C-alpha positions in Angstrom: 91.3 -52.4 43.8 88.3 -52.7 46.2 85.4 -54.7 44.9 82.3 -52.7 44.0 79.7 -52.3 46.7 76.6 -54.5 46.3 73.4 -53.1 44.9 70.0 -53.4 46.7 67.1 -55.2 45.2 63.6 -56.1 46.3 63.6 -59.7 47.5 60.2 -61.0 48.6 59.2 -57.5 49.6 62.4 -56.7 51.5 65.4 -54.8 50.2 68.4 -57.2 50.3 71.8 -57.6 48.6 73.2 -60.8 47.0 75.5 -61.4 50.0 72.3 -62.5 52.0 70.4 -64.2 49.2 73.1 -66.1 47.3 72.8 -69.0 49.8 69.0 -68.7 50.2 67.8 -72.3 49.6 70.6 -73.7 51.7 69.8 -71.3 54.6 66.1 -72.0 54.3 66.8 -75.7 54.6 69.0 -75.2 57.7 68.2 -77.9 60.3 67.8 -76.2 63.7 68.1 -78.3 66.9 65.7 -77.8 69.9 68.5 -76.4 72.1 69.7 -73.9 69.4 69.5 -70.2 70.4 68.8 -67.7 67.7 69.8 -64.1 68.3 67.8 -61.8 66.0 67.7 -58.1 65.4 67.6 -55.4 62.8 71.2 -54.5 61.8 73.1 -52.3 64.3 70.6 -52.8 67.2 72.9 -54.6 69.6 73.3 -58.1 68.1 77.0 -58.4 68.7 76.5 -57.1 72.3 73.9 -59.7 73.1 75.8 -62.5 71.2 78.8 -61.8 73.4 76.7 -61.8 76.6 75.2 -65.2 75.7 78.6 -66.6 74.8 79.9 -65.6 78.2 76.8 -66.9 80.0 77.2 -70.3 78.5 80.9 -70.7 77.9 82.7 -68.0 79.8 83.6 -70.4 82.6 83.7 -73.8 80.8 85.7 -72.7 77.7 87.4 -69.4 78.5 90.0 -70.0 75.8 87.3 -69.3 73.2 87.2 -65.7 74.3 90.8 -65.0 73.2 91.2 -67.3 70.2 88.0 -67.3 68.2 86.3 -64.2 66.8 82.7 -63.6 67.7 81.6 -64.1 64.1 82.8 -67.7 64.3 81.5 -68.3 67.8 78.1 -66.9 66.9 77.8 -67.4 63.1 75.7 -65.0 61.0 73.3 -67.6 59.5 72.4 -66.0 56.1 75.7 -64.4 55.1 77.1 -66.0 52.0 80.7 -65.2 53.0 82.5 -63.9 56.1 86.3 -64.3 55.9 85.5 -66.6 52.9 83.2 -68.9 54.9 79.5 -69.2 54.6 77.5 -68.5 57.8 75.3 -71.5 57.4 78.4 -73.8 57.1 79.9 -72.2 60.3 76.6 -72.8 62.1 76.5 -76.4 60.9 80.0 -77.0 62.2 79.5 -75.5 65.7 80.4 -78.0 68.3 79.0 -76.1 71.3 75.8 -77.0 73.1 73.8 -74.9 72.7 74.6 -73.5 69.3 74.4 -69.7 69.3 73.4 -68.4 65.9 72.6 -64.8 64.8 70.3 -63.4 62.1 69.1 -60.1 60.8 66.2 -61.7 59.0 62.7 -60.3 59.4 60.7 -63.1 61.1 59.1 -64.4 57.9 62.6 -65.2 56.4 63.7 -67.3 59.4 64.2 -71.0 58.4 61.1 -72.9 59.4 63.1 -75.5 61.4 63.6 -72.9 64.2 59.9 -72.7 64.7 59.3 -76.4 64.3 61.9 -77.2 66.9 60.5 -74.5 69.2 63.9 -72.9 69.7 64.6 -70.1 72.1 64.9 -66.8 70.2 66.2 -63.6 71.6 65.2 -60.4 69.7 66.9 -57.2 70.4 65.4 -53.9 69.3 66.8 -50.3 69.3 65.0 -47.0 69.0 64.8 -46.0 65.3 66.7 -42.7 65.6 69.9 -44.2 67.2 69.5 -47.3 65.0 69.5 -45.1 61.9 72.6 -43.2 62.9 74.5 -46.4 63.8 73.5 -48.0 60.5 74.6 -45.0 58.5 78.1 -45.1 60.0 78.3 -48.8 59.6 77.4 -48.5 55.9 80.1 -45.9 55.5 82.9 -48.2 56.8 81.8 -51.6 55.5 82.7 -52.3 51.9 80.2 -55.2 51.9 77.3 -52.8 52.4 75.5 -50.7 49.8 76.9 -47.1 49.4 75.1 -45.0 52.0 75.3 -41.6 50.2 75.1 -38.4 52.3 73.3 -38.3 55.7 70.2 -36.5 54.4 69.5 -39.0 51.6 70.2 -41.9 54.0 67.8 -40.3 56.5 65.0 -40.5 53.9 65.8 -43.9 52.6 65.8 -45.3 56.2 62.3 -43.9 56.7 61.2 -45.5 53.4 62.8 -48.8 54.2 65.1 -48.6 51.2 68.1 -50.0 52.9 69.5 -53.5 53.5 67.0 -55.6 55.4 64.2 -53.2 54.6 61.9 -51.3 56.9 62.9 -50.9 60.5 59.2 -50.6 61.3 58.3 -53.8 59.6 61.2 -55.6 61.3 60.6 -54.6 64.9 56.8 -54.8 64.6 56.9 -58.2 62.8 59.0 -59.7 65.5 56.9 -58.1 68.2 53.8 -59.7 66.7 55.6 -63.1 66.5 56.3 -62.8 70.3 52.6 -63.1 70.9 52.5 -66.6 69.4 55.9 -68.0 70.0 56.3 -68.5 73.8 60.1 -69.0 73.6 60.8 -65.5 72.2 62.5 -63.0 74.6 62.1 -59.4 73.2 64.6 -57.0 74.7 65.7 -53.4 74.2 69.1 -51.8 73.6 68.1 -48.9 75.8 67.3 -51.2 78.8 70.6 -53.0 78.3 72.5 -49.7 78.3 70.6 -48.5 81.4 71.1 -51.6 83.6 73.1 -54.4 82.1 72.9 -56.5 85.2 69.1 -56.4 85.3 68.9 -57.5 81.6 71.4 -60.3 82.2 69.2 -61.5 85.1 66.2 -61.5 82.7 68.2 -63.4 80.1 69.2 -66.0 82.7 65.6 -66.4 83.7 64.5 -66.9 80.1 67.3 -69.3 79.4 66.9 -71.3 82.6 70.5 -70.5 83.7 71.5 -70.3 87.3 74.8 -68.4 87.6 76.2 -67.0 90.8 75.7 -63.3 91.5 79.5 -62.9 91.3 79.7 -64.5 87.8 76.8 -62.3 86.5 78.5 -59.2 87.9 81.8 -60.3 86.2 80.0 -60.7 82.9 78.2 -57.4 83.2 81.6 -55.7 83.7 83.2 -57.5 80.7 80.4 -56.5 78.4 80.5 -52.7 79.2 80.8 -50.9 75.9 84.4 -49.6 76.4 85.6 -53.1 77.3 83.9 -54.6 74.2 85.2 -51.9 71.9 88.8 -52.8 72.9 88.3 -56.5 72.5 89.7 -57.6 69.1 87.8 -60.9 69.3 84.5 -59.0 69.5 85.0 -55.6 67.7 85.3 -57.0 64.2 88.8 -55.4 63.7 90.0 -58.7 62.3 87.8 -58.3 59.2 89.5 -56.4 56.3 86.2 -55.5 54.6 85.5 -53.1 57.5 87.5 -49.8 57.6 87.7 -48.7 61.2 89.6 -45.5 60.0 86.3 -44.4 58.5 84.3 -45.4 61.5 84.8 -48.1 64.1 82.4 -51.1 64.2 81.9 -50.3 67.9 81.4 -46.6 67.6 79.8 -44.9 70.6 77.2 -47.3 72.1 75.3 -44.3 73.5 71.5 -43.8 73.7 70.6 -40.4 72.3 73.5 -39.9 69.9 70.9 -39.2 67.2 70.8 -35.7 68.6 74.3 -35.1 67.1 73.0 -35.9 63.6 69.3 -35.0 63.3 68.6 -31.4 62.4 65.5 -29.8 64.0 63.7 -30.1 60.7 64.7 -33.7 60.3 63.6 -34.5 63.8 60.1 -33.0 63.2 59.8 -34.8 59.9 60.8 -38.1 61.5 58.5 -37.8 64.4 55.5 -37.1 62.1 56.3 -40.1 60.0 57.0 -42.3 63.0 53.6 -41.4 64.5 51.9 -42.5 61.4 53.8 -45.8 60.9 53.6 -46.8 64.6 50.0 -45.8 65.3 48.8 -49.3 65.5 51.8 -50.7 67.4 51.9 -51.4 71.1 55.7 -51.2 71.0 57.3 -48.4 73.1 60.8 -47.1 72.5 63.0 -44.7 74.4 65.1 -42.3 72.5 67.0 -41.1 75.6 67.6 -42.5 79.1 
């Protein structure tokens, strides 16, 4: 029988489940190294996509066997998860032998272990427009038994706006990290929509931020490898090796499209969302595109 789905609870002002707080003290005491690279995002905003790009940028040529033998969640461990395939994310990160270590998190900036800031690590934050992010997260919650029960679309729609889902408010998350960018010089803030529109251009920006000099041919090869349809078929990246996720309900890599929210939002929902968005983002300088 399937284990019951976890319940949400308020954890230091952010809705979490025990899978991401059981290991809290251990995670907070994580010892980052100066050359670690942290990939951060709100869930379902393109974390896996960016993780895969970085893995290819650093190790695609020097250790190509990684790509066909080690799943992405072991190559780029999920720092705060208390178990993935019965392993703790922090332990996987501690055991990484790569230089740099690539590590991912969905933490809001205030939950990030302080050693990442103290070591002045490079951090890449990827953000996605709220409407597409909501739709993607809804389908993810449907198929992942380790996530809280999503309920129907309409109730999920309202809970998303209220921040009553795992990792809390999208607004707090994207704005919190945007604010952090103003004080942490080694934070590269990127957008899912830009990556969709011109993957090559965004890879160039990443290389510039990371101080990497790859040939034009190599960058073009990586841009081709990471196109959505190729990633969706890649069993080492698409999470098909994890039994907790039921791809028959919805695949982990679903559509990867900008603007798919139009297939889910009713006219009334869209109007309600836009009003609420205007209020919550009125003091923010962040600009998102909901279509390209």
